C-alpha positions as CSV (number, residue, x, y, z in Angstrom):
1,F,-26.1,-16.1,-25.6
2,T,-25.3,-19.7,-24.8
3,V,-23.4,-20.0,-28.0
4,L,-21.5,-16.8,-27.3
5,R,-20.5,-18.1,-23.8
6,D,-18.1,-20.4,-25.4
7,H,-16.3,-17.4,-26.9
8,I,-16.4,-15.1,-23.9
9,D,-13.5,-15.4,-21.4
10,V,-14.5,-12.5,-19.1
11,V,-16.7,-9.5,-19.0
12,L,-15.1,-6.2,-18.0
13,L,-18.1,-4.2,-16.7
14,D,-18.1,-0.6,-15.7
15,S,-20.3,0.1,-12.7
16,V,-21.6,3.4,-14.3
17,L,-23.1,3.1,-17.8
18,P,-25.4,5.4,-19.8
19,G,-29.0,4.4,-19.5
20,I,-28.5,1.3,-17.3
21,S,-26.4,0.5,-14.3
22,G,-23.6,-2.0,-14.1
23,A,-25.6,-3.8,-11.4
24,E,-28.5,-4.2,-13.8
25,V,-26.2,-5.5,-16.6
26,F,-24.6,-7.9,-14.1
27,A,-28.0,-9.3,-13.1
28,K,-28.9,-9.9,-16.7
29,L,-25.6,-11.6,-17.4
30,R,-26.0,-13.8,-14.3
31,A,-29.5,-14.7,-15.4
32,L,-28.2,-15.7,-18.9
33,S,-25.0,-17.4,-17.8
34,P,-24.4,-17.7,-14.1
35,D,-20.8,-18.9,-14.5
36,I,-19.4,-16.2,-16.7
37,P,-16.5,-14.4,-15.1
38,V,-17.1,-10.7,-14.4
39,V,-14.7,-7.9,-13.3
40,F,-16.2,-4.6,-12.4
41,C,-14.2,-1.5,-13.0
42,S,-15.1,1.8,-11.3
43,G,-13.8,5.2,-10.6
44,Y,-16.0,5.3,-7.5
45,G,-14.6,2.4,-5.5
46,D,-17.2,-0.3,-4.7
47,E,-20.1,2.1,-5.4
48,G,-22.3,0.7,-8.1
49,V,-21.2,-2.9,-7.5
50,P,-24.1,-5.0,-6.3
51,A,-24.0,-5.7,-2.5
52,G,-23.0,-9.2,-1.7
53,V,-21.5,-9.9,-5.1
54,D,-18.1,-11.5,-4.9
55,V,-16.3,-10.3,-8.1
56,P,-13.1,-8.4,-8.5
57,V,-13.3,-4.6,-8.6
58,L,-10.6,-2.9,-10.7
59,P,-10.3,0.8,-9.6
60,K,-10.0,3.4,-12.4
61,P,-7.8,4.7,-13.7
62,Y,-5.9,1.4,-14.1
63,D,-3.0,0.4,-16.2
64,R,-2.2,-2.7,-18.1
65,D,-0.4,-4.4,-15.2
66,A,-3.4,-3.9,-12.9
67,L,-5.7,-5.3,-15.5
68,I,-3.5,-8.4,-16.0
69,E,-3.2,-8.9,-12.3
70,V,-7.0,-8.9,-11.7
71,L,-7.6,-11.2,-14.7
72,E,-5.1,-13.7,-13.4
């Protein structure tokens, strides 16, 4: 994963995933690379986003302009 970190600019992570929660994936990402930027996207507001985590949340549905804004 360390090698991949040089090629990953941001992780767009849904809060609800099949078989694993977005919070679990987020914890695994942070364990592997604490500085990787993460943006949660969710159709449920902040539900599914780990408490106390300071990352942007992009509400679904979103359009290209909203995605660009949160990435900037």
